[in-house]
TORVOMI-865815 format. One record per residue (C-alpha): x, y, z; residue in three letters. Coordinates in steps of 0.02 Angstrom, whole numbers, plus 32768, in hexadecimal, padded with zeros to 4 digits. Layout:
! residues N
XYZALA...
***
This chain:
! residues 419
A4E3ED885851META526ED1D58DDALAA4DBEC81588FTRPA516ECB457E6LEUA5D4ECC7582BILEA5BFEC115871ALAA582EBD257C9VALA613EC2A5770ALAA685EBC557E0VALA630EB2857A1ILEA646EB6456F1GLYA703EB79570BGLYA708EACE5759LEUA6B3EA7D56CAVALA715EADE5646ALAA7B9EAA9569BTHRA77DE9F2569EALAA751EA0055E5PHEA7FBEA3A55B8ALAA845E9AA5610LYSA7D3E92555CCILEA7F3E9665518CYSA8ABE95E5534ASPA897E8AC5571LEUA833E88554D7GLYA8BEE8C4545FMETA941E86B54C7ALAA8E2E7C154B0TRPA8CAE7E153F7GLNA984E80453E5ALAA9ACE7575442GLNA92FE6FE53D7LEUA97DE744533DTYRAA26E709536DARGA9EAE6595395ILEA972E63C5300ALAA975E6CB527EPROA8FDE6825202TRPA876E6465276PROA884E6F852C9THRA866E748521DLEUA7C9E6E4520EALAA78DE73152B3LEUA770E7DA5253LEUA6DFE7A651D7PROA695E7325258LEUA6A1E7AE52E9GLYA65EE8445284PHEA5C7E7DE5250ALAA5A1E79E52FDLEUA5BAE84E5344ALAA543E89952C8THRA4C0E80C52EATRPA4CAE82B53A0LEUA4BEE8E8538FTHRA427E8E0531BILEA3D3E861538DARGA3F8E8A1543CPHEA439E9585434ALAA428E9AE538DPROA44EEA5553E5ALAA4FAEA15540DALAA532EA135359ALAA5CAEA765322GLYA631EAEE538ASERA59AEB2C53EDGLYA5BCEBDF53DFILEA52DEBFA5360PROA4B2EBAD53E0GLNA4F6EC1C5464VALA4DBECB753F6META428EC8353C0ALAA3FAEC59547AALAA439ED0454B4ALAA3DFED5F541EGLUA32FED145440GLUA2D5EC9454ACARGA296EBF35457TRPA1DEEBDA5452THRA1D5EB4053EBGLYA21EEA9453CAGLYA24BEA15544AARGA305EA05541DTRPA329EAB453DESERA307EAF85490GLYA3A0EA9654C8GLNA41FEB19548FARGA46AEB435536VALA433EAC155B4THRA48CEA3B5622LEUA451E9AB55AAARGA4A7EA025518THRA544EA29557EALAA555E97855BAALAA542E9305513PHEA5BAE9A954CALYSA63EE983554CPHEA638E8C0552AVALA623E8C7546AVALA6B9E9495455THRA72BE8D354B7PHEA6EFE83E5451PHEA717E89B53ACLEUA7BEE8CB53EELEUA7EAE8195413VALA7B5E7EE535CCYSA832E875531FGLYA7B4E90152E7ALAA805E9A452BESERA79BEA06533CILEA7B9EA7B53CDGLYA766EA8B5480ARGA75AEB495481GLUA6B7EB5A5429GLYA664EAC55484PROA6A5EB135525THRA63FEBB654FEVALA59AEB5354F3GLNA5C5EADF5584VALA5E5EB7155FFVALA557EBD555B8ALAA4E1EB3F55CFGLYA51BEB285687ILEA504EBDE56B1LEUA456EBE55662ARGA41AEB3E56A9SERA450EB6A575DPHEA408EC18575CTHRA363EBF05701ARGA2CAEC2A5766GLYA325EC9557DDLEUA2DAED4457F8LYSA349EDE357F4GLYA3FBEDF957C1GLYA438EDEC570DPROA3BAEDBD5680GLYA3BEED1F5616ARGA416ED705582ARGA49DEDBB55F1ALAA4C1ED155642ILEA4CAECB3559DILEA541ED395557ILEA5A8ED3455FAALAA5ADEC7B55F5GLYA5EEEC785540GLYA671ECF35569ALAA6A8EC975604ALAA6BEEBF85595GLYA736EC5A551FVALA795EC9F55B3ALAA7A7EBF45607ALAA7D0EB9C5566ALAA864EC0D5534PHEA888EC4E55E6ASNA869ECF65596ALAA7F0ED6155FDPROA7F9EDF85594ILEA7D6ED9A54F9ALAA744ED4E5548GLYA6F7EDFF556AVALA722EE3454B5VALA6D7ED9E546BPHEA635EDBF54C9ALAA62EEE745485VALA66BEE4F53D8GLUA618EDA353B2GLUA593ED69542BLEUA52DEDFF544BALAA4DFEE5253B2ARGA496EEC95427ARGA501EEF054C4PHEA4AEEF5B554FGLUA515EFB255CDALAA4D3EF53565CARGA50FEEB6560FTHRA5C8EEE55622HISA5CDEEC856DETHRA58AEE1C56D2THRA5FFEDE15648VALA698EE2A56A1ILEA661EDDD5745LEUA646ED3256FFVALA6E3ED305695VALA749ED635731VALA6FCECDE57A0VALA704EC4F571ACYSA7B2EC8156EAGLYA7F0EC88579DPHEA7ADEBDC57B9THRA80EEBA0571DSERA8A5EBF55754TYRA899EBAE5807ALAA894EB0157C3LEUA914EB0A5735GLNA984EB99576EGLYA9CAEC1B56F6ASPA98DEBB35664TYRA9D0EBE155B8ALAA973EB9B5520TYRAA0CEB7654C0PHEAA89EB6E554DGLYAAF3EBFD558CVALAB49EC5B5501LEUABDAECC75504ASPAB9BED6854A9PROAC43EDAE5484GLYAC61EE4B5425PROABE4EE6A538DVALAC39EE9252E8LYSABFFEF2E5299PROABF0EED551EFGLYAB58EE765239ILEAAEDEF0D520CTRPAB19EEF2514DLEUAAF5EE375162ALAAA49EE5151B4ALAA9EAEE7E5117PROAA28EDED50B4LEUA9F9ED745138ILEA94CEDC55155ALAA920EDB6509CVALA94EECFA50A0ALAA8F4ECDA513CGLYA85FED39510EGLYA84BECE95062LEUA85DEC3450A9LEUA7EDEC655146GLYA766ECAC50CCGLYA777EC0A505DVALA75DEB9F50FFPHEA6C9EC065141ALAA674EC0B509AARGA686EB4F5079SERA645EB21512ALEUA5ADEB8F511FTHRA58DEB49506APHEA582EA9650B0META533EAB3515FILEA4EBEB605155GLYA433EB9A513CPROA44BEBA5507DGLYA3EAEB385003ASPA463EAE44F8AASNA480EA304F4DPROA507EA064FD2VALA4AAEA495067ALAA408E9F8502FARGA45EE952501CTRPA4B3E95F50C5ARGA408E97C5110ARGA3C0E8E650BELEUA451E86E50DEARGA4AFE8B9517APROA4FBE81751B9ILEA542E7ED510CLEUA57DE89E50F9PHEA5DBE893519EALAA627E7EC5168PHEA669E83B50C6ILEA6ABE8D0512FCYSA709E84C5199GLYA751E7FA5100LEUA795E8A150C7VALA7DFE8C25177ALAA82EE8195177ALAA878E83450C8ALAA8C5E8D550F4VALA905E88B5199ALAA95BE7FE513ATRPA9ABE87650BEILEA9E3E8EF513CSERAA2FE86451ACGLYA9B9E880523CGLYA9D3E9425257ILEA91EE967523BTHRA8E3E90452D0PHEA891E95F5363GLYA890EA14538AALAA93CEA395345GLYA984EA7E53F0TYRAA29EA2153E3SERAA47EA53532AGLUAA2BEB0F534AALAAA8EEB0A53ECARGAB20EAB85393SERAB23EB46530ELEUAB0DEBCC5392LEUABAAEB8953E6GLNAC0FEB985349ASPAC19EAE45320HISAC13EAC55264PROAB71EA805222GLYAB10EA635180ARGAAB7EB075167GLYAA5BEAF550C7VALAA2FEA4150E9SERA9EBEA665192LEUA988EAF95155ALAA934EA9F50C5VALA917E9F75119THRA8DBEA3F51BCLYSA865EAAD515ALEUA816EA1C5105ILEA811E9B2519EALAA7BDEA32520BSERA73DEA57517CLEUA712E99F5170ALAA6FCE998522DALAA692EA305237ALAA622EA0351A5ALAA603E95451ECSERA581E9945260GLYA5C9E957530AGLYA605E9C6539BPROA6A8EA1A538EGLYA6F3EAC6537FGLYA765EB1852FAILEA7C5EB975369PHEA859EB255393ALAA864EADA52DFPROA860EB8A5297CYSA8F5EBB75303LEUA959EB1E52C5ALAA92BEB465211THRA95EEBF8522EGLYAA01EBC25277ALAAA27EB5F51D8GLYA9FEEBFD516CILEAA81EC5B51D0GLYAAFEEBD551C3GLUAAE6EBC4510FALAAB18EC8050FFPHEABB3EC635162VALABEEEBC950FEARGABC8EC24505CSERAC4EEC9F5086GLYABE5ED3D5087PHEABE8ED495142ILEAC8DED05518BHISACA3ED825210PHEAC0EED655288ALAABE2ECA8527CALAAB7BEC9B531AARGAB27ED455301ASPAAEFED105253ALAAAA1EC75529FVALAA44ECD9531FVALAA02ED505290LEUA9D3ECBD5229GLYA968EC7F52B5META919ED1E52CDCYSA8F7ED3D520BALAA8A2EC9351EDTYRA83CEC9E5291LEUA7FDED4C5264SERA7E2ED1551B4GLYA770EC8351E9VALA70AECD05275VALA719ED81523DGLNA731EDBE52EBSERA7D2EE2B52E0PROA7DAEE695398LEUA7B8EDC053E1THRA838ED72536FSERA8BEEDF553A0ALAA89FEDF25454VALA8A6ED355462ILEA94DED33540BLEUA987EDC65477META963ED6D551BGLUA9A9ECCF54D9METAA4FED1254A7THRAA5FED9C5525ARGAAC5EE0154A9ALAAAA0EEBD54BEPROAB02EEE2541DGLYAA8FEE7753B0LEUA9ECEED753E5VALA9F3EF4C5348GLYAA22EEC952CEPROA99BEE565313LEUA913EED55304LEUA949EF0C524ELEUA948EE4F5221THRA8A0EE2B5269ALAA84AEEC05220LEUA898EEA25173LEUA86DEDE4517AALAA7BFEE1051ACARGA7A8EE895116TRPA7F1EE0D5098VALA782ED8050D8SERA6ECEDEE50CAGLYA702EDF05011SERA6E6ED36500DILEA674ED1B509FMETA606EDBA50B5PROA5B5ED8D515DALAA620ED4751F8PROA60BEC8A5200ILEA5BFEC7C52ACTYRA53BECFA5282HISA506EC9651E6VALA50AEBEB5243LEUA49EEC3552D3SERA40BEC5B525ELEUA3BCEBA75260PROA3C2EBB1531FTRPA357EC545329LEUA29BEC315351PROA25CEC9952C5HISA2C4EC44523BSERA272EBD751C7ARGA30BEB7151B4LEUA314EB41526ASERA2C6EA94525CARGA2FBEA7051A1ARGA3B3EA9551BCSERA3BBEA105245ARG
***
């Protein structure tokens, strides 16, 4: 346990460094776009193709957000394939660290939160492998993934809820202590380095208007519908299903990634560059009551993040989901339906779309609670998350991460074919 605590500190250090390097990548991309817009747009198709080739060649287990790989690794040991056993290792974590930064420099609409889950889980599992006594392999992997969420969002409660709701399909009582311990240590390390870090900056919660309870169901339906469409589209292209698009992607993964990059570049050009990167600045601006392009942000960010996630390179979807959801909330404000609680509507939009995509309502609600620190929004957030999950389920019956984890399970016949 003492060694596990020391390793958790290392996980917190790496998570903090990963956050800084990703912010640097987005800053470099913004500077490049100001200097040379057209060459910067060309980086998207070329970068997607190169990142996909590197991933296939050197670290197939680093593809995508990494959360499905962590779920599969926690569920069962891998007993076959050379590369498939790299789901939570230092090799995969290092590759994910570097290539995610590269894709952000290219302008990909990806986040660092999902990759942080795989990176921290890989660190904890690698440095505790072979030790006798203490928590088991499964508990350590789940705890590492939970710590990744906690460190990425500076939301320790959300990390624990994410472990229970999403990472662990079977959650034994003895795992609780390990998860909480690792989340606390990793979160404290991140706090010590970054201070009282707020994901979207410090917001003034202000009084919550009672009318937001009436707006919550409307926003939940919109976020749930769009979230379900995103999840269904992504699993159609990169999931374990056997359809013409998925088969062609498996046969021509580099060309498919290049086409995804062309789509992302076209959307970036049409939107004036608001789809580049994770979307932190756009979401933060809307949360601070600065006027923005609600519908435009929601639609273009959805397409750009779908193209990036389908390309096959490393990158998460949490942050782009929050930016897309912020656009949904702003769209309701600009439409005139909700003119009495602009910031609250943006928060509910973020919660609704995130819950619609990942279908983890408690995690989605808790993440937004810890971000906004507005006690009055607890009820509306829970209502929004649950309704969005229900609406999304009518389009995407199974949660996206559970579907995408199937090829990474050792007993799956799709394990080798899908990669």
